[in-house]
C-alpha positions in Angstrom: -25.1 -1.5 14.6 -21.9 -2.2 12.6 -21.3 -0.5 9.3 -19.5 -2.5 6.7 -18.4 -0.6 3.6 -18.5 -3.1 0.8 -17.1 -3.2 -2.7 -15.7 -6.7 -2.9 -17.0 -10.3 -2.6 -15.2 -10.6 0.7 -17.1 -7.6 2.0 -20.4 -9.4 1.4 -19.1 -12.6 3.1 -17.8 -10.6 6.0 -21.1 -8.7 6.5 -22.9 -12.1 6.6 -20.3 -13.5 9.1 -20.8 -10.5 11.4 -24.6 -10.8 11.1 -24.4 -14.6 11.8 -22.7 -13.8 15.1 -25.7 -11.8 16.2 -24.7 -8.2 15.5 -26.9 -5.9 13.5 -25.1 -5.0 10.2 -25.6 -2.4 7.5 -23.6 -3.1 4.4 -23.1 -0.4 1.8 -22.4 -1.1 -1.9 -21.8 1.3 -4.7 -24.0 -0.5 -7.3 -27.4 -2.1 -7.2 -25.8 -5.3 -8.6 -23.5 -5.3 -5.6 -26.5 -5.0 -3.4 -28.2 -7.9 -5.3 -25.1 -10.1 -4.7 -25.1 -9.2 -1.0 -28.7 -10.2 -0.6 -27.9 -13.4 -2.4 -25.3 -14.1 0.3 -27.9 -13.6 2.9 -27.1 -10.1 4.1 -30.3 -8.6 5.5 -29.7 -4.8 5.3 -28.0 -3.3 2.3 -27.7 0.3 1.1 -26.7 0.5 -2.6 -25.5 4.0 -3.4 -22.2 5.8 -3.6 -21.3 7.5 -0.3 -20.5 11.1 0.1 -19.0 12.4 3.4 -22.4 13.9 4.3 -24.1 10.6 3.5 -21.6 8.7 5.7 -21.9 11.0 8.7 -25.7 11.0 8.4 -25.6 7.2 8.4 -23.4 7.2 11.5 -25.9 9.4 13.4 -29.2 8.0 12.1 -28.3 4.3 12.5 -26.3 4.7 15.7 -23.2 3.1 14.2 -20.8 1.7 16.8 -17.9 0.7 14.5 -16.9 0.9 10.8 -15.4 -1.9 8.9 -13.9 -0.7 5.6 -14.0 -3.6 3.1 -14.0 -1.4 0.0 -11.9 -2.3 -3.0 -8.2 -1.8 -2.5 -8.1 0.7 -5.3 -11.0 2.8 -3.9 -8.6 4.9 -1.9 -10.7 8.1 -2.0 -13.5 6.6 0.0 -11.1 5.0 2.5 -9.3 8.3 3.1 -12.6 10.1 3.6 -13.9 7.5 6.0 -10.6 7.4 8.0 -10.7 11.2 8.4 -14.4 11.3 9.3 -14.0 8.4 11.9 -11.1 10.3 13.5 -13.2 13.4 13.9 -16.1 11.5 15.2 -13.9 9.3 17.5 -15.5 6.3 15.9 -13.7 2.9 15.8 -12.4 2.1 12.3 -11.0 -1.2 11.0 -9.7 -1.9 7.5 -10.4 -5.4 6.2 -8.2 -6.2 3.2 -7.4 -9.4 1.4 -3.6 -10.1 1.2 -1.9 -9.1 -2.0 -0.1 -11.6 -4.2 3.7 -11.6 -4.2 4.4 -10.7 -7.8 7.2 -12.7 -9.3 10.2 -11.3 -11.2 9.5 -12.3 -14.8 10.0 -10.6 -18.2 6.3 -11.0 -19.1 5.1 -9.4 -15.8 5.3 -5.6 -16.0 4.6 -3.6 -12.8 3.3 -0.1 -13.0 2.2 2.3 -10.2 -0.8 4.0 -12.0 -3.3 3.7 -14.8 -1.4 6.3 -16.7 1.8 4.3 -16.5 -0.1 1.3 -17.7 -1.3 3.2 -20.9 2.3 4.1 -21.6 3.6 0.6 -21.0 1.2 -1.2 -23.2 1.6 0.9 -26.4 4.6 -1.0 -27.8 3.4 -4.5 -26.7 0.7 -5.3 -29.3 -2.4 -4.1 -31.1 -4.9 -6.4 -29.3 -5.4 -5.3 -25.7 -7.4 -7.1 -23.1 -8.4 -4.9 -20.1 -9.4 -6.5 -16.8 -9.4 -3.3 -14.8 -13.1 -2.7 -14.4 -15.0 0.2 -16.0 -14.1 3.3 -14.1 -10.8 4.0 -15.8 -11.7 2.8 -19.3 -11.9 6.3 -20.7 -8.2 6.9 -19.9 -7.3 3.9 -22.2 -9.8 4.6 -24.9 -8.9 8.3 -25.3 -5.1 7.9 -25.1 -3.1 9.0 -28.2 -2.5 6.1 -30.6 -5.0 3.8 -29.0 -7.5 4.3 -31.8 -5.3 2.1 -34.0 -5.5 -0.7 -31.5 -8.3 -3.1 -30.6 -9.4 -2.9 -26.9 -11.4 -5.6 -25.4 -12.8 -4.8 -21.9 -14.0 -7.3 -19.4 -16.6 -5.5 -17.3 -19.6 -6.2 -15.0 -22.9 -7.1 -16.8 -24.7 -3.9 -15.6 -26.7 -1.7 -17.9 -25.0 1.5 -16.8 -21.6 -0.1 -17.3 -22.5 -1.3 -20.8 -23.9 2.1 -21.7 -20.6 3.7 -20.5 -18.6 1.4 -22.7 -20.8 2.2 -25.7 -20.4 5.9 -25.1 -16.6 5.4 -25.2 -17.0 3.8 -28.6 -16.5 0.2 -27.7 -18.5 -2.2 -29.9 -20.2 -5.4 -28.8 -17.2 -7.5 -30.1 -15.0 -5.5 -27.7 -16.9 -6.3 -24.6 -17.0 -9.3 -22.2 -19.7 -8.6 -19.7 -19.4 -11.2 -17.1 -19.0 -11.5 -13.3 -15.6 -12.8 -12.2 -13.3 -14.0 -10.8 -12.4 -16.4 -13.7 -10.5 -19.6 -13.7 -7.2 -20.1 -15.6 -9.1 -22.1 -18.2 -11.7 -19.4 -18.7 -8.9 -16.8 -19.1 -7.0 -19.0 -21.5 -10.1 -19.3 -23.7 -10.9 -15.6 -23.7 -7.3 -14.5 -24.4 -7.1 -16.9 -27.3 -10.5 -16.1 -28.6 -9.7 -12.3 -28.8 -6.2 -13.0 -30.1 -4.9 -11.0 -27.1 -1.3 -9.6 -27.3 -1.2 -7.9 -23.9 -3.4 -8.0 -20.8 -3.8 -5.2 -18.2 -5.0 -6.0 -14.7 -4.9 -4.8 -11.1 -3.1 -6.5 -8.2 -6.3 -8.1 -7.0 -4.8 -11.0 -5.0 -5.6 -14.6 -5.0 -9.3 -14.1 -4.2 -9.6 -11.5 -7.0 -8.4 -13.9 -9.6 -4.9 -12.5 -10.2 -3.1 -15.8 -10.2 -5.4 -17.4 -12.8 -4.8 -14.4 -15.2 -1.1 -14.6 -14.7 -1.0 -18.4 -15.3 -3.0 -18.0 -18.5 -0.7 -15.2 -19.7 2.4 -17.2 -18.8 1.1 -20.3 -20.8 0.3 -18.1 -23.9 3.5 -16.0 -23.6 1.5 -12.8 -23.3 2.8 -9.8 -21.3 0.7 -8.9 -18.2 0.8 -5.3 -17.0 -0.1 -5.1 -13.3 -1.2 -1.9 -11.7 0.1 -2.1 -8.2 -2.1 -1.5 -5.2 -2.1 2.0 -3.8 -0.4 2.1 -0.4 -2.4 3.7 2.4 -1.5 3.7 6.1 -4.6 2.3 7.8 -5.2 3.0 11.6 -6.1 -0.7 12.1 -5.6 -3.4 9.5 -7.6 -6.6 9.8 -6.5 -9.5 7.6 -8.9 -12.4 8.5 -12.6 -12.5 9.3 -11.7 -13.6 12.9 -9.6 -10.4 13.2 -12.8 -8.4 12.4 -14.9 -10.3 14.8 -12.4 -9.7 17.6 -12.2 -6.0 16.7 -16.0 -5.7 17.1 -15.9 -7.6 20.4 -13.2 -5.1 21.6 -15.5 -2.2 20.6 -18.3 -3.7 22.6 -16.1 -4.3 25.6 -14.9 -0.7 25.6 -18.4 0.9 25.5 
């Protein structure tokens, strides 16, 4: 069986592609919503729960995993680091499937930062109406930062009950939430940024598939600064860019058994 660690839309598609080639696949997702989307894509077997190292190693043993394909979100570096270390110790083949990043242009409206903390510092002088497209896990950092109480934060998050609850606990009101599943078109971003009178947008370097370009184009048209949190840089033992690379990787594992 092949274990695919999900976390992105590409992970769901990849698991289905592997499954369609005749291999048994177990896809993991962090949330039940991610599991729902995977089942919608036609993935047969999905485990929806955050993975600890013990969980991971038990899965490897119990399900007789032959290879691991890491398709987690590019910013979920902790899980990738844990899985790489565990696979090394277990002598288990590991491949990292990651969508290509977008070559960020040099432009005065595009501000690159290396961390969420740097993003908080960078946005403070750029306007009072802030539109966050960073997901929900780091919202607390922005909401609790000194001086942010005088600004209006709008957060675009997944439409999941636990995510909405988290936002409410952070003090965000209904008129500060956009609970929708992306990615969004340039036109959708234009409408949202206009509707909320956005003065600065914060996003992650999600690549073309993750909707980065449509956000940048909308900001460019409106003359709004876009703060981009750059991807963390990990050194992966084996990097797989295309689905075909992953299928060839699995074939190699089979041939070496």
